[in-house]
Every structure is written in C-alpha cells, then in structure tokens.
N, CA, C and O of each residue as an XYZ file, in Angstrom:
356
protein
N     109.790    138.259    102.749
C     109.935    137.181    103.705
C     110.818    137.673    104.843
O     111.862    138.279    104.600
N     110.406    137.416    106.090
C     111.153    137.924    107.227
C     112.328    137.038    107.629
O     113.234    137.500    108.323
N     112.331    135.775    107.206
C     113.410    134.854    107.581
C     114.343    134.610    106.406
O     113.934    134.699    105.249
N     115.586    134.305    106.706
C     116.569    133.965    105.692
C     116.098    132.697    104.973
O     115.819    131.693    105.629
N     116.003    132.723    103.635
C     115.482    131.567    102.908
C     116.378    130.327    103.002
O     115.898    129.210    102.808
N     117.652    130.505    103.291
C     118.575    129.370    103.370
C     118.626    128.790    104.786
O     118.464    127.585    104.974
N     118.853    129.657    105.780
C     119.028    129.175    107.155
C     117.733    129.115    107.952
O     117.635    128.376    108.931
N     116.739    129.895    107.531
C     115.497    129.972    108.290
C     115.576    130.911    109.477
O     114.604    131.068    110.216
N     116.730    131.535    109.661
C     116.946    132.423    110.803
C     116.307    133.788    110.572
O     116.284    134.308    109.456
N     115.802    134.337    111.635
C     115.236    135.682    111.594
C     116.370    136.702    111.698
O     117.387    136.420    112.332
N     116.216    137.875    111.091
C     117.253    138.898    111.226
C     117.250    139.535    112.625
O     118.187    140.250    112.981
N     116.213    139.279    113.405
C     116.104    139.835    114.754
C     115.794    138.718    115.741
O     115.182    137.712    115.381
N     116.213    138.899    116.969
C     115.961    137.923    118.023
C     115.167    138.603    119.124
O     115.551    139.672    119.600
N     114.068    137.995    119.529
C     113.220    138.560    120.567
C     113.776    138.140    121.919
O     113.695    136.969    122.290
N     114.338    139.087    122.653
C     115.038    138.785    123.890
C     114.184    138.127    124.960
O     114.681    137.287    125.709
N     112.924    138.484    125.047
C     112.085    137.901    126.082
C     112.000    136.384    125.907
O     112.068    135.639    126.885
N     111.852    135.935    124.682
C     111.807    134.494    124.414
C     113.143    133.841    124.759
O     113.175    132.746    125.319
N     114.236    134.507    124.428
C     115.563    133.980    124.744
C     115.732    133.890    126.260
O     116.317    132.934    126.769
N     115.221    134.883    126.973
C     115.312    134.884    128.430
C     114.605    133.690    129.045
O     115.147    133.035    129.936
N     113.401    133.403    128.577
C     112.667    132.254    129.109
C     113.352    130.948    128.728
O     113.366    130.010    129.526
N     113.913    130.866    127.544
C     114.661    129.679    127.127
C     115.865    129.483    128.040
O     116.166    128.362    128.451
N     116.547    130.574    128.353
C     117.717    130.556    129.224
C     117.335    130.021    130.605
O     118.004    129.135    131.138
N     116.267    130.556    131.177
C     115.796    130.116    132.487
C     115.398    128.636    132.449
O     115.699    127.881    133.373
N     114.724    128.234    131.378
C     114.305    126.836    131.260
C     115.510    125.895    131.226
O     115.487    124.837    131.853
N     116.557    126.274    130.500
C     117.764    125.445    130.468
C     118.362    125.288    131.861
O     118.747    124.188    132.256
N     118.438    126.384    132.598
C     119.000    126.334    133.960
C     118.152    125.424    134.844
O     118.687    124.580    135.563
N     116.836    125.594    134.791
C     115.956    124.808    135.649
C     115.974    123.318    135.292
O     115.936    122.465    136.178
N     116.032    123.014    134.004
C     116.088    121.611    133.592
C     117.409    120.986    134.045
O     117.423    119.857    134.535
N     118.508    121.706    133.884
C     119.806    121.157    134.278
C     119.914    120.939    135.783
O     120.687    120.093    136.232
N     119.149    121.691    136.562
C     119.172    121.501    138.013
C     118.564    120.163    138.433
O     118.944    119.612    139.466
N     117.635    119.639    137.653
C     116.971    118.385    138.021
C     117.350    117.210    137.112
O     117.042    116.060    137.423
N     118.006    117.495    136.009
C     118.403    116.463    135.052
C     119.626    115.727    135.598
O     120.562    116.383    136.054
N     119.658    114.406    135.571
C     120.854    113.687    136.040
C     122.054    113.976    135.129
O     121.943    113.924    133.904
N     123.178    114.272    135.734
C     124.384    114.560    134.943
C     124.830    113.354    134.126
O     125.567    113.497    133.151
N     124.393    112.193    134.516
C     124.758    110.966    133.799
C     123.894    110.726    132.562
O     124.196    109.845    131.756
N     122.828    111.500    132.409
C     121.939    111.344    131.253
C     122.698    111.723    129.980
O     123.442    112.704    129.979
N     122.522    110.961    128.897
C     123.237    111.247    127.644
C     122.989    112.660    127.094
O     123.862    113.198    126.413
N     121.850    113.267    127.361
C     121.556    114.595    126.835
C     122.031    115.751    127.705
O     121.936    116.909    127.301
N     122.541    115.447    128.897
C     122.945    116.498    129.834
C     124.035    117.397    129.237
O     123.928    118.623    129.287
N     125.056    116.799    128.689
C     126.185    117.578    128.142
C     125.726    118.502    127.013
O     126.203    119.630    126.895
N     124.802    118.020    126.191
C     124.302    118.838    125.084
C     123.545    120.056    125.618
O     123.741    121.172    125.137
N     122.677    119.839    126.619
C     121.939    120.956    127.217
C     122.890    121.943    127.891
O     122.697    123.156    127.808
N     123.903    121.422    128.549
C     124.896    122.287    129.220
C     125.639    123.129    128.185
O     125.934    124.299    128.431
N     125.940    122.539    127.035
C     126.599    123.283    125.955
C     125.680    124.380    125.425
O     126.135    125.492    125.157
N     124.393    124.078    125.271
C     123.429    125.105    124.853
C     123.440    126.277    125.826
O     123.468    127.438    125.418
N     123.419    125.959    127.121
C     123.402    126.999    128.147
C     124.672    127.851    128.106
O     124.604    129.079    128.145
N     125.812    127.200    128.029
C     127.089    127.918    127.999
C     127.211    128.798    126.759
O     127.639    129.949    126.846
N     126.836    128.256    125.617
C     126.891    129.020    124.371
C     125.956    130.223    124.427
O     126.323    131.321    124.010
N     124.746    130.013    124.942
C     123.782    131.100    125.061
C     124.286    132.166    126.034
O     124.180    133.360    125.752
N     124.828    131.749    127.165
C     125.346    132.702    128.153
C     126.471    133.546    127.552
O     126.517    134.757    127.766
N     127.367    132.921    126.811
C     128.459    133.659    126.157
C     127.907    134.675    125.161
O     128.363    135.817    125.110
N     126.926    134.252    124.374
C     126.329    135.153    123.387
C     125.606    136.317    124.041
O     125.676    137.447    123.558
N     124.908    136.046    125.141
C     124.195    137.114    125.845
C     125.155    138.137    126.427
O     124.896    139.340    126.380
N     126.247    137.664    126.969
C     127.228    138.597    127.522
C     127.824    139.480    126.429
O     128.079    140.662    126.659
N     128.047    138.922    125.255
C     128.581    139.696    124.135
C     127.577    140.719    123.619
O     127.963    141.771    123.109
N     126.284    140.410    123.752
C     125.233    141.298    123.248
C     124.775    142.333    124.268
O     123.951    143.194    123.960
N     125.306    142.249    125.474
C     124.872    143.165    126.531
C     125.242    144.605    126.188
O     126.339    144.885    125.704
N     124.301    145.512    126.449
C     124.508    146.928    126.212
C     125.463    147.494    127.264
O     125.604    146.925    128.346
N     126.115    148.608    126.948
C     127.030    149.237    127.905
C     126.324    149.656    129.192
O     126.971    149.820    130.226
N     125.006    149.831    129.139
C     124.246    150.203    130.331
C     124.039    149.013    131.263
O     123.606    149.185    132.402
N     124.344    147.810    130.786
C     124.167    146.619    131.593
C     122.911    145.843    131.270
O     122.648    144.812    131.890
N     122.130    146.313    130.317
C     120.889    145.639    129.949
C     120.949    145.092    128.548
O     121.997    145.079    127.904
N     119.794    144.639    128.090
C     119.666    144.112    126.731
C     118.487    144.777    126.073
O     117.517    145.129    126.743
N     118.553    144.954    124.771
C     117.437    145.531    124.023
C     116.351    144.489    123.880
O     116.633    143.291    123.858
N     115.124    144.931    123.785
C     113.986    144.030    123.640
C     114.142    143.170    122.387
O     113.814    141.984    122.394
N     114.639    143.774    121.320
C     114.910    143.036    120.093
C     116.392    143.195    119.783
O     116.870    144.311    119.578
N     117.118    142.083    119.748
C     118.555    142.115    119.500
C     118.854    142.619    118.095
O     118.075    142.402    117.167
N     119.958    143.277    117.953
C     120.471    143.765    116.682
C     119.461    144.667    115.986
O     119.387    144.698    114.758
N     118.710    145.376    116.751
C     117.710    146.257    116.179
C     118.184    147.693    116.261
O     118.577    148.170    117.325
N     118.145    148.375    115.137
C     118.526    149.778    115.134
C     117.312    150.681    115.225
O     117.444    151.872    115.508
N     116.130    150.126    114.987
C     114.940    150.964    115.000
C     114.103    150.795    116.268
O     113.275    151.653    116.572
N     114.301    149.719    117.004
C     113.558    149.513    118.245
C     114.536    149.641    119.402
O     115.435    148.815    119.552
N     114.367    150.659    120.209
C     115.300    150.927    121.298
C     114.625    150.959    122.662
O     114.900    151.849    123.466
N     113.746    150.002    122.932
C     113.114    149.967    124.243
C     113.709    148.820    125.042
O     113.577    147.658    124.655
N     114.357    149.132    126.138
C     114.967    148.102    126.970
C     113.878    147.325    127.694
O     112.854    147.886    128.084
N     114.101    146.062    127.865
C     113.123    145.214    128.539
C     113.657    144.898    129.938
O     114.521    144.036    130.096
N     113.144    145.593    130.943
C     113.626    145.446    132.316
C     113.414    144.020    132.831
O     114.291    143.463    133.491
N     112.274    143.439    132.537
C     111.992    142.084    133.001
C     113.017    141.111    132.438
O     113.538    140.265    133.164
N     113.302    141.228    131.162
C     114.264    140.345    130.523
C     115.641    140.516    131.136
O     116.325    139.535    131.428
N     116.047    141.767    131.332
C     117.355    142.038    131.919
C     117.461    141.396    133.293
O     118.488    140.800    133.619
N     116.418    141.510    134.098
C     116.429    140.911    135.433
C     116.496    139.386    135.370
O     117.187    138.758    136.173
N     115.779    138.794    134.420
C     115.817    137.332    134.262
C     117.233    136.880    133.937
O     117.754    135.957    134.563
N     117.850    137.526    132.963
C     119.193    137.112    132.536
C     120.199    137.362    133.649
O     121.031    136.498    133.925
N     120.145    138.517    134.291
C     121.087    138.807    135.378
C     120.987    137.775    136.497
O     122.009    137.281    136.975
N     119.776    137.447    136.916
C     119.623    136.503    138.013
C     120.065    135.104    137.593
O     120.606    134.360    138.410
N     119.841    134.736    136.329
C     120.253    133.426    135.855
C     121.767    133.340    135.732
O     122.355    132.322    136.096
N     122.413    134.390    135.223
C     123.866    134.404    135.117
C     124.512    134.388    136.494
O     125.585    133.811    136.672
N     123.866    135.019    137.466
C     124.415    135.070    138.828
C     124.359    133.696    139.495
O     125.108    133.403    140.428
N     123.450    132.864    138.987
C     123.353    131.495    139.427
C     122.670    131.298    140.712
O     122.538    130.165    141.174
C-alpha cells in the first residue's frame, strides 16, 4: 500500500499538484470577501503551505518534482516558477 494506513498520507508529495493548489489559494483569496467566514481558514492554509514550501526549498532555489524523494532527482522548472511568482505576490 502506498499510503499510510492510519493517516492516509502518501510518503511523497507531487510538487506540481501542490503548486497549482498554491496558485488556486492565492487567486481565490484575491476575490473572496475578507468578511466571509471561510476567508481566515483559506488564508491559514496559504500561510502554512508557503512556510512549508520555503522549508522544503532546495539550496539551488528550486523544488524537486517529488518532495522527500531520494530516488527521483528531476527539478520541475514550471513548478519552481509557479511557486516563486506566487511567493513574490
């Protein structure tokens, strides 16, 4: 089984999917009213994700295509550009 039987979490994270999720959070928050009850929760998701991405960043300034992978070492340029532009705001 590829996922943890207790948490359901995968041992690897596909960065491209995380990148699109990150962009979607930013775009939704740009049009979502700050007074909406769910705004703070989405903002917390974005902040938590941004902190985690910065911690996972490679010394070269990019991210691996698959996080925490020791056997797959292909950097994803598109993903890196998405995250950089989103973090830059």
